[in-house]
N, C-alpha and C positions, 0 to 999 in steps of 0.2 A: 720534811721531817720537822716536827715541832721541837724546839730546844729552848724551853723557858729557862730563865736564869736560876741558878742554884745558889743557895745561901749556905755558907760553910757552917757545919756542925762538927766541932772537934770532939773526937772520942779519945779521951786522954789515956795515957798509961800503956802498960803491958807490951808483951811481945809473944810471938808464937812461931813455931817451926814447921818446915815442910815435911819433917819426918813423921809427924802425926797430925791429926785434925786439930785446928785451933779451937779452943773451947769458948772463945768469946763471941763467936757467931753461931746463932741457933737458927735452924730451919724448921718451919712448919709446913708440911706438905699435905695436910689434911684437906686442903681445898682443891686437890687435883686427884686424878686417878692413881691407883697404886703403881701402874706401869710408867707413870710420869714422874714419880718421886725421885728418880735418879738425877733429874735436873738440879735438885738441891745438892746432891753429892758433887756435881761439877763445880758449883759455887764454892763448896767447902774446900775442895782440893786446891783451887786457885788461891783462896785466901791463905791457906796453910803454907803454900809455896812462897808467899810474899811476906811471911812473918819469920821470926828467928827463934821462937820457942813455942811450946805447945800451950802455954797458959799466959793469961794477961788480963788487963782490965779494959781493953778496947771491946766494946759491946755493940752488937748489931743483931736484931731479930728480923728474919726474912720470912715472909709468908708467900706461898705460891697459890694462885687461884685460877681455876679454869673457868673462863667467862665466855660462853657462846656468843654473847653480843658483840665481842671483838672479832670481826670477820677476817678471814684470810690470815695474813701474817702480821696483823696489827698487834702491838703489845703496849702495855701501860705500866710504868714503874713509878711508884711514889715512895718518898722517904720523908719521915717526920719524927723528930725526937728519938733517934736511935732505932726506929722501926721502919722496915721497908716491905713493900708488897710488889710482887711481879705478877701481872695479870695478863692472860692471853686466851685465845680460843682454841689453840692447838699446840702440840708439843714443841715444834720447831720455833714458834713465836715465843714460848716460854724460855727457850735457850737464847734467842736473840735478846730478850729482855734481861736475862741474866748477864749477858755480855755488857749491855748498856749500864747495868748497875755496877758491875765490877770496874768499869772505866770511869765511873763517877766517884769512885773512892780514891782519895789521895793517899798513896802508899808511901811509907817511910821505913827506915830500918828499925823494926821492932814496934811500930805503931802505925795506925792509919786514921784517916779523918773521913767522915761521911759528909753528906750534903742534903739539906732539906730541899724538896721540890718535886716536880713531876716531869716525866718524859712520856709523851703519847706519840707513838711513831709507827709507821708502816713502810718497809723498804719500797723504793720507787719502782725498781725494775724486777719483774717476777722471776727471770732466769738468772741465777747467780751460782754458777756451777764450776767446780774444780775438776779439770782434767789432770788426774794424777797418773802420769805415764809410768806404768808398772812394768818396766822392761830394763834391759841392759844391766841387770843386777845393781840398779840404783837403790836409793834409800827405800822407796816404795816397794820395790821388788824383794828386798831383803828384810823388811820390817816384819815384826810379829803382828798378830791381830791386835793385841793390846796397844802396841805402838801406833798402828794405823788409826785405831778408834780414838786414842787420845789426841792425835794430831787433828783429826777431822772435828772432834769436839772443839778444839781451839779455834779452828777456822769458822765453825758455825757460830761461836760466840761473837764473831765479827760480822756474820750475816750470810755465810754460804748456806745454800739450801739444796744442793745436789752435788753428787760426785760421779764422775766418769772414771771407771777403773776396769781394766781387763779382768774378766773372770776366768777365761781359758788361758793356758800358758802361751805367751807370745811366740808366734812362729819364728821370729827372727832370732830367738834364743834357744830354740829346741836342740840345735846341733851341739850346743855347749852345756846342756843340762846334765847335771850329775845325778846319780841314783837318788831318788827321793825328792828331787827338786819339783817335779811336776805335781806329785801328790801333795807336797807341802803347800805349793802355790794355790792349788784348787781347794784345799781344805780351808785356807785362809779366806778365799773368795766367798765360800759359803758362810763362814763366821762373820765376815765383814758385811755381807749383805744383810744378815740378820740384825747386826748392830745399827746399820743405817735405817732399817725399818723401825727399830725401837726409837731412834732419834727423830723419826718423821722426816727424814731427808730423802730426796729422790736419788735412786740409783740409775745411772745412765750406762747401759751395757753396750756391747758391740753388736751392731746390726748386720754386719757382713760387708765384705768387699771382695776383691779378687786376689788377695795375697794367700799363699799356701806354703806348706813346709818345703824345705829344700829337696827332699826325696820324692817329690811329686813327679808323676809321669812326665818326662821332658816333652812329649808330644803335645802337652797342654800349655806349654810356656807361652806367655804373652810377648808381644813385640815391645822392646824397650821404649820408655818415654822419650820423646824427642827433646823436650825441654829438660835440661839436666837439673835445674833447681827443684824439679818435682821428684827426683830420686828414682833409682832403679834398684832399691834395696830388696833383698830376699828373692823369693820366687813368686811371680805373679802369673795367674792363670788367665788365658783368653776365653771369655765366655762364649765367643762365636765359634770356637773350634768344636768339632764333634766330641761330646762328653764333657766339655768344659763347664757349661752352666750346671749340668747335673752334679758334677764334682763339687762345685762351690755351694750348691744348695744342700747337699749331704753334709758337707763340712760344717756349715752354719747350724743346721738342724741338730747335728750330733752335739755341738757345743751347748745349745740351748737345752737339750734334753738332760745334760749333766747338771744343769743349774736351774731346774724347775722351781726350786725353793727360793731363788733369788728374785725378789720383786723388782722388776725393771720398769720404771716409769717411761723411760725413753730408750730406744735402741738406735745407735748412731752409725751411719754409713760413712766410709772414708774413701776418697778417690785416689790419692797419690802418696808419694814417698814409698811406703809399702802399698803398692797398688798402681793400676794404670795399664793401658794397652794401646799401642799406636798402630795396630793393623788397620787395613782399609775398612773392615766391617765395624770396628769399634770407634774409629776416629770421627770427630774429636771426642775423646773419652768422656770428658766432663759433661758434655751435652748430648751424648749418644749412648755408647756402650755401657757407661756407668749407670745412667738412668734406667736402662732396660734391665740390667742386672739387679739393681736395688729394688725395682718394682717387684721382681720375682721373689727376692729374698724377703721383702716386707710382707708379702702374702703369707709366706711360711712362718715368719716371725709372729704375725698376728694370731695364728693358730696355736703356736707353741707358747706364746706369752700374751694371753688376752689382756686387753686394757693398755698395753704399751703403745707408744706413738713413735713415729719414725722421724729422726733428726738427720737431715741430709747435709753433710759437710760439702762446702765449695772451696776447700783449701787450694790455693794457687790457681783458681779458675781464671782463664783469659776472657776478654770481652765476648768473643764469639760463643764461648761455652755458657756464659751468663745469658746471652741472647737466646740460645737454644733452650736453656732451663726456663726462662721466663715464658717462652712460647709453650713449653710443656705444661707449666703451671696453669695456663689458661684452659687446659683441657680437663674434662671430668676424670680421666684416668689417672690424674696426678693426685687424687684425694688421699693417697697413702702418705704423702709428705705432710707432716705436722708442723715442721719448722725447718728453717735453713740456717746453717752455721756459716758465717761469712768470715773469711780469713782477714786478720788485721795484723799480721806479722810486721808489716810496715804501715803506711798510710791506708786508711779504709778505702776499699775499692770504689772508684768514682762511679762505676756503672750502677752500683746499688744505690748510691746517693742520688743519682740523676734519673733513675728509672723506677717508677712505682711498681710494686709487685702486682701481677695480674689478679691475685686473690689475697685476701687478708690472712696471712700466717706470720708467726713471730720470726724476727730476724735476731739471731744470737751471734755476737761477735766473738773473736778468738784471740785475745791478747797473748802474745808470745812473751812470757816474762822470764824465760831462762836463757835463751841462746842469743845473747847480744854482746858483741865487742871483744870477747875472748873465749878461747877454747883451751882446755876443757870447761864446759858449762858448769859454773858453780865450784870448779876445782880450786879457785883462789879465795873462797870464802863467800861472804854475803854479796848478792847481786841486788843492788838497790838503784832503781831508775824511776822514781816517782813522778818527776816532771814529764818524762816521756809518756807515761801511761795516762796522765791527765790530758795531755795534748791529744793523744789518740782517742780518748773518750769524748772529748769535745767535738771531734769531727763527726761522730755518729750518734751522739746521745739522743737526737730527735727521732731517729728511725729505728733504733734497736730496742728489743725487749729484755736484753740482758747480755750475759757473757758466759764463756767457758774458757777460763785461762788455762794455758798449757804449762805444766810444771814438771821438771825433772827431779825434784827433791826438795830439801829444806832450805837451800841457799837463798831462794827468792821469797822468803817468808814476808818481808816487808812489802814487796811488790804485790803479793796476794792480798794483803790487808788494804793497801791503797786502792787497788782495782775494786775490791768488794765494797768498800765504803763509798766510793764514787757512785757506784750503781745503786747503793742503798739510799744515798742522799746526794744528788747531783749539785746541790748548792755548796758543797764543801770543797775546799782546796786541798791539794796534796800536802801542803805545809800543815794545815790543821789536823789532817789524819795522822801525819808522822808525829806530831806533838802528842796526840792521844796514844799512839803506839809506845812512845817513850815513857809517858807517865805510867802506863799499865805494865809494860814489860821491864822497864829499867828505873825503878823507884830511886829517887835521889838525884838523878841526872837532870840537868837543866834542859827542858824541851827545846828552847830556842837554839841552844848550842848543839843539840842533837840534830836539828834540822841542818845546821851548818855542816856537821860531820857527814850527813847523808849526801849533801850537795858535793862535798869532796869526793865521795865514792862514785857518784854519778859522773862527775867530770872526768874521772880516770878510768871509767868502765872499759872504754875501747883501747886495747893495747896496741902500741906501735909494733911493727915487725922489725925488731932490732937487726936481724940478719940481713934483710933486704933493704934496710933503711927506708921503709915505707911507713906512712902514717897509720895504717891499719893492718891487722893480721889478715891473711887470706881466709876466705870462706867463713867469715863471721859478719853479723850485722853491724852496721856502723853506729846505730843508736842515735841519741840526741846529745852531742858533745860539742864543745867549742871547736871550730874548724881552723886548721892550720895547713897552708900550702907547703910550708917548710918543715921537713922531718926534724931537724935539730930544734926548731922552735917548739914543736909539739913535745918533744922529749923534755925540754927544760920546763915547759908548763906542767907536764904530768909529774915531774919530780917535785916541783914546788907544791903542787896540790897534795901529793902523797906524803910529803914531810909534814905539811900542815894537818892532814888527816890523822896520821899516826900520833903526832903530839897531842892533838885534841882528844883522840880516843884514850890515850894514857891518862890525860887530865880527868876526863869524865869517869873513867873507871874508879878513880879515887873517891868520887862522890857517890858511886853506885852502891845501893844496898848490898851488904856483904853476902847475903844469901842468894843474890842474883848474878854475882860476878862469874860463877862457874856455869851458868845456864848456857845451853848451846846457842841460843839466839845472840847473847852477847859475845860469846867466844868467836862465832863466825864473823862478826863485825870487827872485833879487835884483831883477829888473825888477818882479815882482809887488809887492814891498814898496815900491819907489819909487813905482809908480803908485798904490798904495793911499794912501800918505801924501799924494800930490798931490791925488787926487780927494776925499778926505775933508777936506782942508784947504780946498780951493777950492770944494767942493760942486759940482764940475763934472768932466766926463770929460776936459776939455781944459785943459792948461797947456803951456807950451813944454817943460817937463821930461817930462811924461807923453807928449806927442806924440813926443818923441825916443825914448822907451822903446817906444811902439807900433811905430815904424818898425823898431827892432831886432827886435822879435818877428815882424814881417812877414817879415824875412829868415830867421829861425830856422825859421819854419813854412812857408816857400814860399807865403805867403798873399796875394800880390799879385792873384790872380785869384779868391780865395775869395768865397763869398757873405757878405752882411753879418752873418749869424748867427754867423759864425766869425771873420771878419777883425778884427784889432785895430781899434778905432774911430778910425782916423786920418782917415777920409773921412765921418764921421757928419754 
């Protein structure tokens, strides 16, 4: 990505407020199609949110131009003497350019400064997808269409170009659904699909697997997975049993029929967690029964959703399953597989690094940005582990075509930005990206000191198990944190880091633009530092102060109905 130097152009005066559009920024959308003019509205809303009144003397005129000579996702942003132009060949690239322009504005409380210069850029990796897990009554599950669209707009300003989101009601939640839940969920799916099409973003739908509702005929039940980390959640159907394959094909076809209007670029198959079968006919599932099942489902999907491609997940595959998959990919009958998603919850699988694919298809990695170091995931506020995700990216950047990060809600917003920007421009460091995030989201805060704050958050992400006097909580990822053999030494270290983090967040809040102090992005960071100071001081999840912080997080995350693995621990 080309990043020529920018020369400061101070736009003096005025202030504007988030309650109404700021009148000092004017947008000219005459150079784009009518259906693309909404991109200018995205710009105007973000400007207004960063100002403190509706009128002022800060001036910027922004013109949007559709330019077919800029191929793919390339965009060009120029700024000179208070006038800016965002130029691209398609809608998504106009959005990316808008994000680049917004981040090149220096925001302050009631004023902003522009910059002369040009950005000519094209994201490096073509697959930059958000897996927004819409289940467990988490934020995605409970959000309205407007809330979902607004958040995806925010992510696309950083470079996201696709969203994986369940369109049919998740089978793991069916037995807990209240009257109207399914209808509301699927109505939002239709509305959200239309919004993604308008934004020119890819919709990645569910391509089918072997999970099924709990009330499915028990004679079809699959054998439990042998490896416990792969999960035995819900009800899984064995496709080798009489009627099993037919049931799964009918289930998938019925779901696609209800969503014919949702334009899916990719349909994604999933092997484990919810899914898998360990019977003799299906084993090893990842390299045997799973491939046969997905081949049958992919043929049905192609008829129901013409033009879509199949993305095959290899989540938690063992080496023998990768070997079988690679052998299968060498055969002509594997042509239905358009790309493979390779799990990287931890280090990137060595098998994929050490073995070349038999045919040239994209490899998409799967950064786990939510479930590390403490449970409930996100229940303690912001989850920020940027150095971890740069380390994982560096392992695979030469072999992958992009990513699909896994998100359980809003808590890992900073992680989403770090992962996305690394795949847009691999030359960047996590520190540089975090500074950009700070300047854009938290005007007035010193970016270098914010990097220090984020480092404190990452260093304390992994919670000690106070009851068992163990260095880590059970059943959670260890992440990348300083190692201690001694439990007491780790507790002392975490307490010191937590106290420093809370004091620093309080200091930075005083310099933060007044209009941004109540933003959910800042509140979840500030609350995380308060909670950490409390739990490491008391060696308990509960104090009156931490419980009050949990209650605020419940409101931010719409988490009053969420499962215990996600809900802030107010009812533990």
